[in-house]
N, C-alpha and C positions, 0 to 999 in steps of 0.2 A: 834578937833582931833589933836594929836601930829603929827608933820611933818614926822618922820620916819615911823609911823604906816600908815599914809596917803599914802606915797610913796610906801610902801610895798603892800598895798591893790591895788593901781593903777597897780603895776607890776604884781601882781597875776592875775588881770583881763586881762591885756595886753597879758599875756602869756597863758591865757585860762586854768588856773589850779584852778579855784574857787572851783571845786568839790573835790579837793585833798588838799587844803591848808586852814588852819584856823589860822588867825593872831589875837593874843591876846596881850594885855599889862598887865603885872603883876609885882609886886614887888617880884622878884625871882619866887617862886611857890605859893605864898600866895593867889592869886586871881584866880587860875586855877580851873575849875570845877572838882569835884571829879570823874566824869565819864571819865575824860581823863587819869586817872591812868592806866598804863599798855598799853596804846594805841598810844603813840606818837612815830613817826619815828625819828624826829630830833628836837633838842632844840637849838635855836640860841640866843646868848646873847652878849652884848657888855658892860660888867660891868666895873665900875671904878676900877682902879688898882694902884692908886698913894697912897703912904703912907701919912697919915695925916700930919706928921711932914715936909714933902717935899712940900706940897701945897703952903706955903708962899714964897717958893723960885722959883716958876715957873715964866715963862715969864708973864709980865703984861697982855698981850692980852689973856692969858689963865686964870690966877688966878683971874683977875678982871672982866671977862666977862662970864666965864662958871659957871653954878650953882655949888656950893660946892658939892652937892649930886652927880653930874656927874663926879666929880674928886676923891672923897674920897673912898679909898678902905680899910679904917681902919688903925689900928696901923702898919700893915705889908703890906698893899696893897692887901691882899688875902682874905679878909672877904667874899666877894661875891663868889669867886671861891670855898671856902670851903662849903658854903651853897649850891651851885649848885652841887658840887660833892656828898654831903650828900643826896640830895633829887631827883636828876635826875633819878636814877634807879626806883623810885616809879612811874614815869610817862612814861619812855621809855618802848616800847614793847621789847620783846626778840629780840636781834640783832639790836635794834634801836640805 
């Protein structure tokens, strides 16, 4: 299990909100169950935002040790933000 997912699940249990929180790992929205459409209160994401052309100029301890996928936000750094903006409304409930 990925460390961020593991820590999140530990915190959900520690806070006693297991009945209200569903933690899922997905490539944007591609792995989410269809039955979640229109029923989600909050979407949390930490997508990459660095322009691809900038990655080689980053500090060594970032560019040489972080996975490229964790850094690359595409040609303008906003690829994931556009995808989230396009698809989020499909999953969020009204006023979500």
